FITORLUM-490628 format. One line per field, with one value per residue: residue number from 1; residue in one letter; y, z negated, x of N, C-alpha, C, O in turn. Coordinates in steps of 0.2 Angstrom, whole numbers. Atoms other than C-alpha are relative to their C-alpha. Layout:
// FITORLUM-490628
num	c(NUM	...);
residu	c(A	...);
n_north	c(Y	...);
n_up	c(Z	...);
n_east	c(X	...);
ca_north	c(Y	...);
ca_up	c(Z	...);
ca_east	c(X	...);
c_north	c(Y	...);
c_up	c(Z	...);
c_east	c(X	...);
o_north	c(Y	...);
o_up	c(Z	...);
o_east	c(X	...);
//
This chain:
// FITORLUM-490628
num	c(1	2	3	4	5	6	7	8	9	10	11	12	13	14	15	16	17	18	19	20	21	22	23	24	25	26	27	28	29	30	31	32	33	34	35	36	37	38	39	40	41	42	43	44	45	46	47	48	49	50	51	52	53	54	55	56	57	58	59	60	61	62	63	64	65	66	67	68	69	70	71	72	73	74	75	76	77	78	79	80	81	82	83	84	85	86	87	88	89	90	91	92	93	94	95	96	97	98	99	100	101	102	103	104	105	106	107	108	109	110	111	112	113	114	115	116	117	118	119	120	121	122	123	124	125	126	127	128	129	130	131	132	133	134	135	136	137	138	139	140	141	142	143	144	145	146	147	148	149	150	151	152	153	154	155	156	157	158	159	160	161	162	163	164	165	166	167	168	169	170	171	172	173	174	175	176	177	178	179	180	181	182	183	184	185	186	187	188	189	190	191	192	193	194	195	196	197	198	199	200	201	202	203	204	205	206	207	208	209	210	211	212	213	214	215	216	217	218	219	220	221	222	223	224	225	226	227	228	229	230	231	232	233	234	235	236	237	238	239	240	241	242	243	244	245	246	247	248);
residu	c(M	T	T	L	V	L	E	T	P	E	G	V	D	L	S	R	E	I	A	G	P	G	S	R	S	A	A	S	I	L	D	V	L	V	I	S	V	A	Y	L	M	L	F	L	M	A	F	L	A	K	Q	Q	G	I	S	G	I	P	L	G	F	M	Q	G	A	G	I	L	I	I	I	A	Y	P	A	V	C	G	I	F	F	D	G	R	T	L	G	K	F	L	M	G	L	R	V	V	G	D	G	G	Y	P	A	G	P	L	Q	H	V	L	R	S	I	F	W	P	I	E	L	V	L	W	I	P	L	P	L	G	L	I	L	I	G	I	T	N	R	H	Q	R	L	G	D	L	I	A	G	T	V	V	V	R	D	G	R	P	A	L	E	R	E	P	F	P	S	Q	S	W	S	K	L	T	R	H	S	L	D	L	S	A	S	R	V	A	D	L	D	R	R	D	Y	D	L	L	R	S	L	L	S	R	R	G	M	D	Y	T	A	N	R	R	L	Y	V	R	T	A	K	H	Y	N	E	R	L	G	L	G	G	F	Q	D	A	R	I	F	L	Q	E	L	F	L	F	L	R	E	R	Q	S	H);
n_north	c(-7	-6	-5	-9	-2	-7	0	5	1	5	0	-3	5	-3	2	4	6	-1	5	2	0	4	-3	-8	5	1	-8	-5	3	-2	-5	1	2	-8	-4	3	-5	-7	-2	0	-5	-5	4	0	-9	-4	6	-3	-9	2	3	-7	-4	-5	2	6	-6	1	7	-4	-2	7	3	-3	0	8	-2	-5	4	3	-4	-6	4	2	-7	-2	6	-1	-7	0	5	3	5	4	2	6	7	-3	3	8	4	-3	-5	-7	-1	-6	0	6	0	2	-3	2	-4	-6	1	-1	8	5	0	5	7	2	-4	5	3	3	3	8	4	0	5	8	4	8	2	-5	-6	-3	4	1	-4	3	6	0	-4	0	-1	2	-5	1	-6	-4	0	-4	-7	-4	1	4	7	2	8	3	-8	4	-4	4	-6	-5	-1	-5	-4	-3	-6	-1	-3	-4	0	-4	-6	-3	-1	-7	-5	1	-2	-3	-5	7	-1	3	-3	3	8	3	4	7	5	5	6	-2	1	7	1	-4	3	6	-1	-6	5	5	1	3	-1	-2	-6	-3	2	-4	-6	-4	-2	-7	-4	2	-2	-7	-1	0	-6	-3	-2	2	-5	-5	-2	-5	5	2	0	4	4	4	-6	-3	4	3	-6	1	5	-2	-5	5	4	-5	-2	4	1	-5);
n_up	c(-1	-2	4	0	5	1	2	0	6	5	5	-2	-2	-4	-7	-4	-4	-6	-2	-5	-7	0	4	-4	-8	1	1	-9	-4	3	-4	-9	-2	3	-6	-10	-1	-2	-10	-3	0	-6	-10	-1	0	-6	-4	0	-4	-8	-1	0	-7	4	-3	4	4	-4	3	7	8	4	3	4	3	1	3	6	6	5	4	4	7	5	3	4	5	6	3	3	3	1	-2	-2	-4	2	-1	7	3	1	2	9	-2	-1	-1	3	-1	2	7	5	5	-5	-7	-4	-4	-3	1	-7	-5	-2	1	-5	-7	-5	-3	-8	-4	2	0	-6	0	5	-3	1	5	4	4	7	5	2	2	6	-1	-1	5	8	4	-3	-2	-3	-2	3	9	1	0	5	5	4	0	3	5	2	4	7	6	7	4	4	7	4	-3	5	2	1	6	-4	-5	-1	3	7	2	5	-5	-7	-2	-5	-4	-3	-3	-5	-6	-4	-1	-5	-1	3	2	8	0	6	6	-1	2	3	5	0	3	5	4	1	6	-2	-5	4	0	-4	-9	-3	-2	-5	-3	1	-3	-9	-3	2	-3	-9	1	1	-10	-7	2	-1	6	1	3	8	5	2	-4	6	2	-5	-1	6	-1	-7	3	6	-3	-4	3	3	-4	-3	4	-1);
n_east	c(4	-4	4	-2	0	2	-4	-1	-5	-1	5	4	2	4	1	7	-2	0	3	-3	5	7	7	2	1	7	5	1	6	4	1	0	11	5	0	4	4	-1	0	8	3	-4	2	8	1	-3	4	7	-1	-1	6	4	-2	-7	-5	-2	-7	-5	-3	-6	7	1	-6	-3	4	-3	-2	3	3	-5	-6	3	4	-4	-2	6	3	-5	2	3	1	-6	-6	5	3	3	-4	-3	3	1	-4	-2	-6	-3	-6	-3	-8	-5	-5	5	5	6	-1	3	8	-3	-2	5	1	-8	2	5	-4	-6	2	0	-6	-1	6	-1	-5	3	-3	1	-1	5	-8	3	-1	-7	-3	2	-4	-6	-4	-3	7	5	2	-1	-2	5	-4	-6	2	5	-4	6	1	6	-1	8	7	-1	-1	2	4	-1	3	5	3	-3	2	7	3	-3	2	-3	1	2	-7	-3	-2	-1	-6	1	9	6	7	3	-3	-7	0	4	-4	1	5	1	-7	-6	3	-4	-6	-1	3	-3	-8	-1	4	-5	-4	-4	-4	-4	-2	-3	5	7	1	-2	8	2	-3	2	6	-1	-5	3	5	-3	-3	8	4	-5	2	-5	-5	3	-5	2	4	5	5	4	7	5	4	4	4	4	4	5	4	6	4	6	6	3);
ca_north	c(1	19	31	51	58	76	74	63	61	48	47	55	47	59	50	43	30	33	24	12	8	-5	8	24	11	8	27	32	20	26	42	40	33	51	59	47	52	69	66	58	71	83	69	69	89	91	75	84	104	94	85	104	111	120	120	105	110	109	94	105	112	93	89	104	104	84	90	104	92	80	93	105	88	82	101	106	91	95	111	110	93	93	83	72	65	53	40	44	45	30	21	32	43	61	70	82	91	81	88	83	98	100	105	121	126	128	110	104	112	107	91	90	99	84	72	70	67	53	45	50	39	24	14	7	9	16	32	36	19	15	30	26	9	14	31	32	39	32	48	49	64	75	74	77	91	98	94	81	64	52	45	33	45	34	47	39	43	58	54	68	84	96	112	109	120	134	144	159	175	172	171	184	189	188	186	185	196	181	188	181	190	183	163	164	154	138	125	110	100	113	112	94	95	107	97	80	86	97	80	69	61	52	57	62	78	85	76	85	102	102	97	112	121	115	119	134	140	135	145	157	161	155	169	181	183	190	177	170	167	152	138	127	145	150	134	132	151	145	131	138	153	140	131	147	152	136	134	150);
ca_up	c(1	7	-7	-6	-21	-25	-34	-35	-50	-64	-74	-61	-56	-46	-31	-16	-7	12	24	36	54	52	41	53	70	63	58	78	85	75	80	99	98	89	104	119	111	115	133	136	130	142	156	153	151	170	176	170	177	194	193	189	207	196	203	197	184	191	187	179	168	163	160	151	142	136	132	120	111	107	101	91	81	71	68	63	53	44	41	36	29	18	29	35	51	51	55	39	29	32	29	13	21	21	29	19	19	18	1	-6	-8	4	24	30	43	54	50	58	72	76	71	84	99	102	101	119	122	113	118	137	131	122	140	144	128	111	107	90	83	87	79	64	63	63	52	34	29	44	53	70	83	79	58	63	69	59	45	37	34	30	13	5	-4	-20	-35	-52	-66	-77	-95	-101	-97	-100	-111	-114	-129	-119	-106	-95	-101	-119	-117	-129	-114	-95	-88	-70	-59	-55	-45	-34	-20	-21	-25	-12	-4	-14	-14	-25	-19	-27	-42	-41	-40	-53	-65	-62	-67	-81	-87	-85	-101	-105	-90	-95	-99	-88	-71	-79	-80	-66	-56	-65	-59	-40	-40	-49	-38	-22	-30	-35	-14	-8	-21	-19	-38	-40	-51	-67	-84	-90	-78	-90	-94	-77	-71	-87	-82	-64	-69	-83	-71	-56	-68	-76	-58	-52	-66	-62);
ca_east	c(0	7	2	4	10	8	24	37	49	48	30	20	6	-6	-9	-19	-18	-14	-25	-18	-21	-35	-48	-43	-45	-62	-68	-61	-72	-86	-82	-78	-99	-104	-95	-101	-117	-114	-109	-125	-133	-124	-126	-145	-146	-137	-148	-164	-158	-155	-173	-180	-172	-159	-143	-133	-117	-101	-90	-75	-90	-92	-75	-71	-87	-82	-66	-72	-82	-67	-56	-71	-81	-65	-62	-79	-83	-63	-67	-83	-85	-69	-58	-72	-78	-94	-83	-70	-86	-91	-76	-71	-57	-51	-39	-26	-11	3	10	-7	-18	-35	-30	-35	-46	-29	-21	-39	-39	-20	-24	-39	-29	-18	-33	-37	-21	-19	-36	-30	-14	-22	-18	-9	-2	-11	1	-10	-10	8	13	1	10	27	28	31	12	3	3	-3	3	-10	-4	13	9	-2	7	-10	-11	-26	-29	-45	-58	-58	-56	-50	-59	-55	-50	-60	-66	-52	-55	-71	-74	-66	-72	-65	-76	-74	-53	-44	-35	-33	-16	-23	-34	-46	-62	-74	-68	-49	-55	-67	-57	-56	-68	-75	-59	-47	-59	-55	-38	-35	-46	-39	-21	-25	-35	-19	-12	3	14	31	37	48	37	22	29	38	19	13	25	22	5	6	18	5	-10	-1	6	-13	-21	-9	-8	10	19	17	26	17	11	1	-8	-9	-20	-29	-35	-39	-47	-58	-62	-68	-77	-87	-90	-99	-109	-116);
c_north	c(4	4	8	3	8	2	-8	-3	-6	2	3	-3	3	-2	-4	-3	2	-8	-1	1	-5	5	5	-3	3	6	4	-3	3	8	2	-2	7	3	-3	-1	6	3	-3	3	5	-3	2	8	2	-2	4	8	-4	-1	8	3	3	-3	-4	4	-4	-5	4	1	-6	-2	4	0	-7	1	3	-3	-5	3	5	-8	-1	7	1	-4	-1	4	1	-5	-5	-7	-5	-2	-4	-6	-1	1	-7	-5	5	4	7	2	7	2	-6	2	-2	3	1	5	6	3	1	-6	-2	0	-1	-6	-5	2	-8	-9	-6	-2	-6	-5	0	-5	-6	-6	4	-1	5	4	-1	-5	-3	4	-2	-7	2	5	-1	1	-1	4	0	8	6	3	2	6	6	-1	-6	-8	-5	-4	-2	6	-1	5	-4	2	3	-3	4	7	4	9	1	3	9	4	9	7	-1	-1	7	4	-4	-1	0	3	-4	7	-3	-1	-4	-7	-3	-4	-8	-3	-3	-5	2	-1	-9	-3	1	-4	-8	2	3	-7	-6	0	-6	0	4	6	5	-3	4	8	1	-2	4	4	1	2	5	5	1	4	7	6	1	6	6	4	5	-2	1	0	-7	-7	-5	7	3	-6	-3	7	-4	-4	2	6	-2	-3	2	2	-4	-2	5	-2);
c_up	c(-1	-7	1	-8	1	-3	0	-5	-7	-2	3	5	3	5	4	5	10	3	7	6	3	-1	5	7	-1	-1	9	2	-1	3	8	1	-2	7	6	-3	4	8	0	-1	4	7	1	1	9	3	0	4	9	0	0	8	-2	1	-5	-4	3	-5	-3	-6	-5	-4	-3	-6	-5	-3	-8	-7	-3	-4	-7	-3	-3	-2	-3	-6	-5	-4	-6	-6	-7	2	2	4	-3	1	-6	-5	-2	-3	-5	3	2	2	-6	2	-1	-6	-6	-3	7	6	0	5	8	4	4	6	5	2	7	6	1	0	6	2	-3	2	10	0	-3	7	5	-8	-7	-2	-8	-3	-1	-6	-10	-2	-3	-5	-8	-2	5	3	9	5	-2	-9	0	2	-4	-8	-5	1	-3	-6	-2	-5	-7	-3	-7	-5	-4	-7	-5	4	-3	-3	-2	-5	3	6	1	-4	-7	-2	-3	4	8	3	8	4	4	2	5	6	4	-1	5	6	-1	-1	-6	0	-4	-6	-4	-2	-8	-7	-3	-1	-5	-4	-1	-7	-1	7	-5	0	2	9	-4	0	7	8	-1	5	11	1	-2	5	8	-1	0	7	2	-2	1	-7	-4	-5	-7	-6	-1	7	1	-1	6	2	-5	2	7	-1	-3	4	6	-1	-1	7	3	-5	-1	7);
c_east	c(4	-3	3	-1	0	8	5	6	-5	-9	-6	-7	-10	1	-6	4	0	-3	4	-3	-7	-7	0	-3	-7	-5	2	-5	-6	-1	1	-9	-2	2	-4	-6	-3	2	-7	-4	0	-3	-8	-1	2	-5	-10	-1	0	-9	-5	1	4	6	4	7	4	6	6	-3	0	5	2	-4	1	6	0	-3	4	4	-6	-4	3	1	-3	0	5	0	-7	-3	4	5	-5	-4	-7	3	6	-5	0	4	5	7	-1	6	0	3	5	4	-6	-7	-5	3	-5	-1	5	3	-7	2	7	0	-6	3	2	-5	0	5	2	-8	2	10	0	1	6	2	-2	7	-2	1	6	2	-2	1	7	2	-3	-8	-5	-4	0	3	-1	2	7	2	-3	5	-6	2	-8	-1	-8	-3	-1	4	0	-2	4	1	-4	2	7	-3	-6	-3	0	-4	2	-1	1	11	1	4	2	7	-1	-6	-3	-6	-3	2	9	0	-7	1	1	-7	1	6	7	-1	3	5	3	-2	1	8	0	-4	5	1	5	5	8	3	-1	-6	-5	1	2	-8	-4	0	-1	-6	-2	0	-8	-5	0	3	-8	-3	4	1	9	3	-2	6	0	-4	-6	-6	-3	-4	-3	-4	-3	-5	-5	-4	-6	-3	-6	-4	-6	-6	-6	-5);
o_north	c(4	2	9	4	10	8	-13	-8	-6	8	5	-5	1	2	-7	-3	2	-13	3	5	-4	5	7	0	8	7	8	0	5	10	7	-2	10	5	0	-5	6	8	1	3	6	-1	5	10	7	1	3	11	-1	4	9	7	7	-9	-3	9	-10	-5	2	0	-6	-4	1	1	-6	-1	1	-1	-6	1	7	-5	-1	7	0	-2	-4	4	2	-3	-11	-12	-10	-2	-4	-10	-7	0	-11	-9	5	3	10	-1	10	-1	-11	-1	-1	2	-2	11	7	3	1	-7	-6	-5	-3	-8	-11	-3	-11	-14	-11	-5	-10	-9	-5	-6	-9	-12	10	-6	11	2	-3	-3	-6	1	-2	-9	-1	4	-3	-4	1	4	-2	12	11	9	5	10	12	4	-6	-10	-2	-10	1	11	4	6	-7	8	0	-5	1	8	3	12	6	2	13	0	13	11	4	-1	12	10	-9	5	3	3	-4	13	-6	-6	-6	-10	-8	-5	-13	-1	-3	-9	-1	-2	-10	-7	-3	-5	-10	-3	6	-7	-10	5	-11	-6	7	8	10	-1	7	12	6	2	5	6	6	3	8	8	6	9	11	12	5	10	11	10	9	2	5	3	-10	-6	-6	6	5	-4	-8	6	-5	-2	1	7	0	-7	0	2	-2	-4	4	3);
o_up	c(-5	-8	3	-11	7	-2	2	-3	-9	-1	0	11	2	8	1	9	13	0	12	8	8	2	8	9	2	1	11	5	4	7	11	6	1	11	10	1	7	12	0	3	7	11	6	7	11	7	5	6	13	3	3	10	2	-1	-11	-2	4	-11	-9	-11	-11	-10	-8	-11	-10	-9	-14	-13	-9	-9	-12	-9	-8	-8	-9	-12	-10	-10	-12	-11	-9	-1	0	2	-9	-2	-8	-10	-7	-8	-5	-1	5	1	-9	7	-4	-7	-12	-6	12	6	-2	7	14	10	9	10	10	7	9	10	6	2	7	8	0	-2	13	5	-4	5	8	-11	-6	-5	-12	-9	-6	-11	-15	-3	-9	-9	-10	-5	3	4	11	1	-3	-11	-5	1	-6	-11	-11	6	-8	-7	0	-7	-11	-2	-10	-6	-5	-10	-10	8	-9	1	-4	-5	1	9	-3	-7	-11	-8	-2	2	8	4	11	3	10	0	9	8	10	1	6	10	4	-4	-11	-4	-6	-10	-10	-6	-12	-12	-9	-1	-7	-10	-5	-10	4	9	-10	5	2	14	0	1	10	12	3	9	15	7	1	6	12	4	3	6	6	2	2	-7	-9	-9	-10	-6	0	9	5	-1	6	1	-4	2	8	0	1	4	6	3	0	8	5	-3	-4	10);
o_east	c(9	-9	9	-6	0	9	2	9	-11	-11	-11	-7	-15	5	-11	9	-6	-3	5	-8	-11	-12	-5	-8	-9	-10	-2	-9	-8	-5	-2	-12	-7	-2	-7	-8	-8	2	-11	-8	-5	-6	-10	-2	0	-9	-14	-6	-2	-12	-10	-4	6	7	4	9	3	7	7	-1	1	5	5	-1	-3	5	3	-2	3	7	-3	-5	0	3	-1	1	4	1	-6	-6	3	7	-1	-10	-8	0	6	-2	2	1	11	12	-6	11	-5	4	4	9	-5	-12	-2	4	-11	5	2	3	-6	4	7	1	-6	1	0	-2	2	5	6	-9	0	13	6	2	6	1	-3	12	2	3	7	3	2	-4	9	7	-8	-11	-10	-10	5	4	3	1	9	7	-2	7	-4	6	-12	0	-13	0	-2	10	-5	-1	9	-4	-5	6	10	-6	-8	-9	-4	-7	3	3	-1	13	-3	5	5	9	3	-12	-3	-7	1	3	11	5	-10	-3	1	-12	4	7	12	3	5	6	4	1	1	12	6	-4	3	1	5	6	8	4	-5	-9	-8	-3	1	-9	-9	-4	-1	-7	-7	-4	-10	-6	-4	3	-10	-5	0	0	10	7	-5	11	5	-10	-10	-12	-9	-9	-6	-10	-9	-10	-10	-10	-12	-5	-11	-11	-12	-12	-11	-9);
//
């Protein structure tokens, strides 16, 4: 089993299982069926238009629309459905960034652009399947370019709710300049990541600290907060703010 670890020092167990060729192929077949239905609908629209005496849709337009569907389907699903197409949802898979964080919109678009190329290169050799099989993280061409991996969506049970008796609005001191507009780009995936990280117990102190610092740096840069002194306090305050925001 290949795993994606958010940080790799000893003692860190915040990891996700990377999907292998079998489950990814099954998800791709399901997605191809969805795209085939979209193609069929496009063809029927062209046929009905011709039957009604409307000038036929040019072949070039049909081909262009077909390529657009192939690119748009995984990109739109990835952006709006937490990294999951219908095929990935049914197979319990999800696209994430290769650092373990949620993939961004640009990453979903980049990996989708290369899907038509991999479909064309399926014959005589299945390029995408070959790359998934031989790369360490089972990445196809689009994943390598976009910096993404596909993981199994199972999430380990959390030991307990972090800081159950605390709330952001009741903190005696706010060290971060947080607001609804500043965290607007953060979603449930970011909340789940912070909740999972802050609820972990039994990790080596040094490994735990390195993981906190790395995650705090990621969100500090992403939110433009200007720096921090204590990574744990940074993550705690951000988590409490997101939890309070979701409860309203």
